[in-house]
Backbone as a ProteinNet text record, in pm:
[ID]
protein_1_A
[PRIMARY]
XXXXXXXXXXXXXXXXXXXXXXXXXXXXXXXXXXXXXXXXXXXXXXXXXXXXXXXXX
[TERTIARY]
7708.1	7763.8	7876	7981.4	8060.3	8013.5	8042.2	8014.6	8062.2	8228	8272.6	8175.6	8168.6	8063.6	7917.4	7862.4	7728.8	7762	7851.1	7895.5	7905	8012.4	8009.2	7884.6	7801.7	7671.8	7592	7576.9	7501.1	7577.8	7696.1	7791.7	7705.9	7726.6	7664.4	7516.3	7430.6	7323.9	7320.4	7382.9	7343	7408.7	7522.7	7577.2	7454.1	7414.1	7309.8	7184.2	7172.4	7069.9	7113.2	7234.4	7293.3	7302.4	7326.3	7313.6	7221.5	7113.2	6953.8	6869	6958.5	6897.1	6969.6	7075	7157.7	7112.5	7048.7	6975.8	6851.7	6800.5	6685.8	6676.6	6820.7	6882.2	6793.5	6808.8	6786.4	6923.7	6875.1	6999	7086.2	7208.3	7334.6	7332.5	7285.2	7254.7	7185.3	7050	6975.7	7042.6	7097.2	7199.2	7266.4	7343.5	7457.3	7387.3	7236.4	7218.5	7153.6	7070.9	7023.2	7162.5	7263.2	7371.3	7386.6	7392.4	7500.2	7388	7267.7	7139.6	7179.9	7175.2	7165.6	7316.9	7400	7553.2	7548.4	7461	7410.2	7316.9	7204.1	7114	7161	7272.3	7370.5	7445.1	7507.8	7600.3	7526.8	7428.1	7317.2	7278.3	7235.6	7188.5	7255.5	7403.4	7508.2	7553.5	7571.1	7615.4	7495	7354.6	7279	7288.2	7270.9	7269.4	7401.1	7519.5	7657.9	7683.1	7627.4	7632.7	7630.3	7727.7	7721.9	7672	7603.7	7535.6	7638.2	7593.5	7711.1	7748.6	7831.5	7848	7821.2	7738	7661.9	7771.2	7856.3	7910.4	7857.2
-8392.6	-8275.5	-8186.2	-8165.8	-8089.6	-7918.6	-7882.9	-7724.8	-7642.1	-7631.8	-7600.1	-7604.6	-7670.5	-7730.9	-7630.6	-7629.6	-7563	-7433.3	-7392	-7230.6	-7190.9	-7277.2	-7220.5	-7218.5	-7286.6	-7303.1	-7186	-7153.3	-7029.1	-6915	-6903	-6762.5	-6754.4	-6851.7	-6859.5	-6777.7	-6835.7	-6782.1	-6621.7	-6631.6	-6457.1	-6355.3	-6402.7	-6323.4	-6299.2	-6422.5	-6393.6	-6288.3	-6306.2	-6196.1	-6069.4	-6067.8	-5948.5	-5850.4	-5933.5	-5883.1	-5838.8	-5914.4	-5884.4	-5772.2	-5762.5	-5640.5	-5521.2	-5504.3	-5389.6	-5383.7	-5477.3	-5451.2	-5380.4	-5406.4	-5344.3	-5203.1	-5173.4	-5053.9	-5000.7	-5129.8	-5116.1	-5023.6	-4955	-4869.9	-4972.5	-4922.4	-5028.8	-5055.6	-4969	-4966.9	-5126.8	-5104	-5225.8	-5355.4	-5332.8	-5449.1	-5516.3	-5480.1	-5498.9	-5537.6	-5473.5	-5539.1	-5663.9	-5692.4	-5832.6	-5936.1	-5875.9	-5970.3	-6026.3	-5916.4	-5988.6	-6072.1	-6048.8	-6111.8	-6272.2	-6263.2	-6404.6	-6484.5	-6410.3	-6461.4	-6529	-6450.1	-6530.5	-6654.2	-6638.5	-6751.8	-6868.5	-6854.9	-6944.7	-7003.6	-6952.9	-7009.8	-7086.5	-7033.4	-7126.2	-7231.2	-7234.4	-7334.1	-7428.4	-7425.4	-7529.2	-7567.3	-7519.7	-7582.5	-7696.8	-7676	-7753.3	-7865	-7841	-7923.9	-8049.3	-8001.6	-8067.4	-8137.7	-8071.1	-8104.1	-8281.4	-8333.6	-8471.3	-8501.4	-8620	-8631.7	-8652.5	-8667.1	-8660.3	-8830	-8887.1	-9010.4	-9043.5	-9118	-9169.7	-9299.9	-9285.9	-9421.7	-9478.3
-936.2	-1024.4	-925.3	-982.3	-904.2	-869	-765.1	-738.9	-839	-890.5	-998.4	-1155.1	-1176.7	-1317.4	-1273	-1157.5	-1114	-1108.1	-1083.7	-1099	-1213.5	-1286.4	-1441.5	-1497.5	-1522	-1530.4	-1515.5	-1411.1	-1331.2	-1322.1	-1362.8	-1437.7	-1578.9	-1676.4	-1810.6	-1801.5	-1710.6	-1724.7	-1646	-1579	-1499.9	-1611.9	-1695.8	-1796	-1895.2	-1940.3	-2046.5	-1979.2	-1845.1	-1810.4	-1812.3	-1784.9	-1757.5	-1918.8	-2002.1	-2152.1	-2173	-2118.7	-2186.4	-2127.2	-2016.2	-1908.3	-1984.3	-2056.6	-2089.3	-2225.7	-2299.4	-2424.1	-2416.7	-2326.1	-2276.9	-2219.8	-2233.4	-2154.5	-1991.1	-1913	-1772.7	-1730.6	-1632.7	-1547.8	-1475.6	-1460.1	-1407.4	-1320	-1224.3	-1077.4	-1066.3	-1128.8	-1106.4	-1136.9	-1282	-1336.1	-1250.9	-1157.5	-1060.1	-969.4	-888.9	-789.1	-841.1	-912.5	-970.6	-998	-1040	-1031.2	-891.8	-823.9	-678.8	-639.9	-617.5	-586	-669.2	-769.2	-863.1	-790.4	-782.8	-743	-621.2	-511.3	-354.7	-401.5	-470	-509.9	-545.7	-646.8	-721.9	-622	-534.5	-406.3	-344.7	-296	-194.9	-287.6	-407.1	-451.9	-494.4	-506.1	-578.4	-436.2	-315.2	-219	-168	-172.8	-128	-263.2	-374.4	-482	-492.3	-447.9	-441.3	-307.7	-197	-76.3	-79.7	12	1.1	174	147.1	274.6	403.5	546.2	627.2	682.4	682.9	714.4	859	883.5	1035.2	1096.6	1150.6	1194.6	1321.1
[MASK]
+++++++++++++++++++++++++++++++++++++++++++++++++++++++++

């Protein structure tokens, strides 16, 4: 799976969580903090999931 596809899927999940938090009237600063943390986790997981093994010659 490519990193771009993984990132798009994770962005959709983050968008859904942000919308749900908005609907339950969470304060905006907590929504922003949560989104920043989720973006960081998404990048870390995406790189780990799509990383290719080093070729040992």
